[in-house]
N, C-alpha and C positions, 0 to 999 in steps of 0.2 A: 174854590180857587186854591186855598191853602193846601187842601188834601191833594189836589192835582200836582202842586209844586213839590210837596213832600214825597209823593209817589215817584216823580221824576228823579228827585235827588237820590231816593233809595235805589232806583235802577242804575244810576250813574255810579254810586258807591259799590253796588254789587258787581257791576261790570269791571270797575277798577280793581276790586279785590281779586276777581277771577283772572284779570289780565296780569296783575302782579304775580299771582300764583303761577300762571303759565310761564311768565318770564323766568321766575325762580326755578321752576322745573326744567325749563330749557337750559338754564345755566348749569344746573346739576348734571343734566345729560351731557352737555358740552364738556364739562369738567371730567366726567367719567370717560368720555371718548378720548380726551386728550391724555389722560393717565394710561389708558389702555394702549394708545398709540406710542406713548413714551416707552412703555415696556416692550412693545414690539420693535421699536427702533433700536433699543439697547441690545436686543438679541440679533437683529438684522445687521447692524453696523458693527464693524470692529471698533472697539474702544481702546485707545492707548492712554496711559497715564504717565506723565513724564518723570514722576518721582515718588517711589514707595520705599520707605525706610525699613522694610522687613529684615534684611540681613543684619543690620546693626542691632535691631531690637532683639533678634534671636541670639546674637553674639553676647550681648551683655546679660542675657539670661541663661548662660551656659548651654548653648545649643548642642543637641545630640541628634544623631540620625536614627536612633531606635524609634520604631513606629509608635510605641506607647507614649513617647514623650510629647507633652502637650504643646511644645513649641513648634512641632511640625505643622506647616500651614495647610492642612487638609480641612479640618473642622475643629475650631477652637473658640473659646470665648475670650482668649487673650488677643490684645492688639486690634488692629483695624483691617487686617488682610488674612484671608485663608481661601482655599480653593472653593469651598461651598458658597461662601458669600460672594466671591468674585464671579462665579457662574450665575448666581442669582441677579447680580447687578449688571451683567454683560461686559465685565472688564476682561479683555482678551490679551492685552500686551502691556502689562505694567513694567516700566523700567525699574529694575531692582537697583536701589541706590547703594553704591559702594562708598559708604560715608567714612571719611577720615577726619576725626576731630583735630582741631588746630593744635592741641597740646602735643600731638604726635610729631609735629614739626621740630620739636626741641631735641629729639634724638635722631641722629642720622640713621636712615634705613628703617625706622619704625613705621612710617606711613606706608611705604611700599610693602612691608611685611604684613601689615594689617589688610591692605588692599588684596593681596594674594589670598589671605585666609578667608576673606569675605567672598571673593570670587569662587574659591574652592567650595564654600558653603552652598552658594547658589547652584553650582554644578552638581553638588551632592544631592540637593533637593530634586533637581530634574532627573538625575539618575535613579534615585530611590523611588520616584513616582512618575515614571516615563509614560504612564497611561493618563497623566493629568498635565504635566509640565514639560516644556521643551525649550532648550536654550535657543536664542535667536540673535543673530549678529547683523541682520539687515532687515529692511522693511519688507522685502519679498519673503524672507524667512517667516516673519510674523503673519503674513497673509496665508502662507501655506499651512502654518500651525492652526490658524483660525478656521480654515476650511476643513480641517480634521476634527474640529470641535474641542481642541486642547487649548491650554493657556501658554502663550509665548513668554519667555523671560529674557528680554534684552537687558543690558546693564549700562549704567552710567556711573562714572566716578565723581563723587562729590568732594572736591578739594584736590586741586592739581598738585598738592604736596606729595602725592604718591609718586610723582615723576622724579622726586628728589632733585638733584642738580645734574641729571643725566638725560639729555634730550632723546636718547635712543629708547628711553622708556615709553615714549609716545607710541612707537611701533610695537614695543613689548606688550603694552596693555591693549592695544588694538588687536593684536594676535590672541590675547586672552579673552576677547569678546567685549571690550569696553567700547561703546558706541558714542558716548559723549563724555567730556570732562568739564566739570564746573571749575573754573580757573582757581578760585579760592573759596574759603568759607568764612569763618568769623574773625580771622586775623590776616594781616598782610603776610604773604609768603614769598618764596623766591620768584614767583611769576608776576604778581601784581598786588595792588592794594584792595582791601576789603571794605565794603560799605559799613561794616560794623566797627572797623578800626579807625581811630582818629589820628593815627601816627602819620599816614601819608608817606610811607617809606619810599615809594618810587614815583609818586605823582601820576599814577596810572599803571601801565605795563612796565616791567623792568626790561632791560636789554635782553635778558634771557627769555622773558615772557613774550617778547615780540617774535623771537625765534620759535618759541613753543606754538604760538598761533599759526605761524607759517607751516610748521611741521605737522600740526593737526590737519590743516588743509591738505597738505601733500599726502598724508597717510590715509585720510578719510575718517577722521574723528570729529564729530560735531563739537563746536565751541559753545559752551554754556556760560552765559553771562549773569546768571542768578548769583547774588551775593557780592558781586564786584562793585567797586566804587564807580561813581559817574565818570571820572577821568579814565578809568580802565575801560569802561564801555566804549567811550568815544575813540580811544586808542585802537581797540579791537576793530571798530567799524572802518578805521583808516587802512587796516592791514588785511583783513580777511578777504579772500577771493570768492567765498561762498556764503550763503545765508547762515545765520547763527540762531540759536535758541536761548530762551530763558526758561529753564526746565520747571521752575516752580516760583514764579514771581507775579504778584498782583499789581494793581495800578496805584501810583502814588497820589492820584487825585483824591482818593478816599482816606489817605493817611498822609497828609501834607508834610509832616516832619520826619517821615520814615524813609531814609535814603535806600534802604534795602529793596523797596518797591520801585517800579519804573515810572518816570515822569512821562507826560504826554509827548514831550519832544523826543525822548528816548524811544517810546513806542512807535512814533511816526518814523523815526530813523530806522528802527528795526524792520518796519514794514517796507521801507524803501530798499532795504537790503534783501528783502524776500524772506526774512526770518519769522519766527513764531514765538509768542509769549504764552506760556502755559500757566493758567491761574492756580495759585496756591489756595488751599481751602482753610488754612488756619485762621481762626477768628481775629486774632490780633494783627494779622496781615491784611485783613479785609476791611476793618472798621476802626476809625479813629477813637470812637467812644469806648470800644472794647479794649483798645490799646491803653487808653488813659486809665481805665478801671484796673487792668492787669498791672500797670506800673505802680499804681497806688497800693495795690495788694502786696506787690513785691517789697515795696518800701516798708510797709507795716510788718510783714513777716521778717524782714531783715532786722528791724528794730527789736522785735520780740526775741529773735535768736541772740542778739547782742545782750539783751537784758538777762538772758539765761546762760550767757557765756557758752553758747553752742555755735558750731559751724555746720554748714550744710552737709558735710561729709560724715559727721558724727553719727554713730548708730543710735544714740539717745535722741537725736534730733528728728528721726523719722516719725515718731508718734506725735511730736509737736507740730510738724509740717502737715501730717494727715488731719489732725484736729483743726488746724488753721484753715485748711482747704474745705473742711466740712462746714465750718462756721462762716466762711467767706466764699460762697459759690461764685464761680467765674461767670461774668456776663458773656454771653455767646452771640455770635452772629447767626445768620440763617442761609439756607440754600438760595433764597432770592438775592442776597447780597453777592454771592458768587456769580450769579447770572448778571448782576449789575456790572461786575468787573468785565465779564465777557462782552457785554453790551458796549461798555465804554471803549474797549479795544477796537471793536467793530466800527464805532463812530470815528475813532482817531486814525486807524490804519487800514480797516477793512476786514471782512469776514475771513479772508485767506491767512490771517496772521494771529490766530488765537487758538488755544487748545486747553487741555486739562493737565495740571501738575499738582495733584492733591497735597503731597507731603504726608500721606497716610503713614502711620506709625512713627512720624517725626514731630508732630505738633501736640502730642499728648491729649489732654482733656479739652483742648480749645477748638475742636472741630465743630462746625456750625450745625444748628438744628436742621435736620433733613439730609445731612451728609456725614453721618457718624462713622460709616465704614464703607467698604467697597461694594456692598450690596445695594447702595442707595443712588447709584448713577442715574437710574430712571427718574428720580425726583428732580435732578438738574435738567435733564432733557425735557421733562414736563414743563418746567418753568420757562425754558427757552421756547417751547411750542406756544405757551401762553403769550409770550412776548412777540409772537408772530414770525419766528424763524422758520424757514422752509426746511423740508427734509434734506435737501441738497446742502443747505448751510450747516445743518447739524452734523451731517456726515463729514463735512470738512473739519468741523471743530472736534469731532470724536477721534479722527485719525488722519484724514487726508492731508491736512496742513503740515503736520509733523512729518509724515512720510514723504511729502514732497521735498522738504528740507533734507531729510536723511538721504534720499536718493540723489539729490543734487550734490551733496558732500561726497558720496561714494563715487559718483560719475566723474567729478573733478579729480578725485584721487586716481582713478583709472587712467585719466589723460595726463597726469603729472609724471 
């Protein structure tokens, strides 16, 4: 009797092991299929990214157009973007950010001058490598470039300070190829209040800023509400006649004390407006724990610099900073967390209102595991597939949502 029972138990255990092994093998096969599908979709669908800081990165590293210069974005180990990695990742229409630091606002004309120089740079890249890059001023331009197998270079101005105090500059920069303007950056400017600035100069949009939003609608420039204060966001919502974008902003749900990100109420309102929030990939934007870790590290580094009587701009400080970073590695988020932000927007506003806005070349070493550069977009698509997103949903997230807004803005301008 005991032998019979033991024999039966052995059969059950053996079957169980075989069954577990089979499930495990099936899981591995399913995973391989999903990864292959993600790579296929990254190639099949046009992918747009709302915010790539390549121009300013090249600017501060003394950009030149000679082919041998390592800064040329064809193939390089520098930064997060180049042609080879973009093609590998399926990135087809990265918005080149014409980034204007807030300190340029202090000198009249300086922001506009920098904007022009960065636009010239992007145009120079496209001209020097016309077999790889093409300037793009509309969504239809991007589609045509994509169909030719090239990379489109639309542009967005990060910080409306480039408009200076002259509203005619909205038309000027539109003529130069600027498709969106982020109303402000890290400080209040002539247009509105910033989420990073506690001054509250205008309590939202300034009187001039209200006219700027109307003019952007009239001319056909997308309004970008990344970086603005909450009050500014709601002022924009009252005025705009067309959908708006947040070119590189995640969800505040995951970073409750960070006004730079968008609250659920704002995301819902953006959806009602027909707009799109494009998720930023920076780890400190994505995860409260990463943010806390970074803030603690910054305080510690600041204390160390004060003890050594150094400031961050000092040449002698660079070695101290490098050693500190080596001794205190940054806690990073991961590609799954980026997908969680996408998922949250879908739950709050719907799948028609979310996209990608990486901030590649703008967030330094804080990019999440699995999204270290433009070659890794398939990793994000893979996670979305794992979460159950359909190919139709992923195509919307990759480009259709943003292009819908872009076309609506252009069509309104044609009617105005």
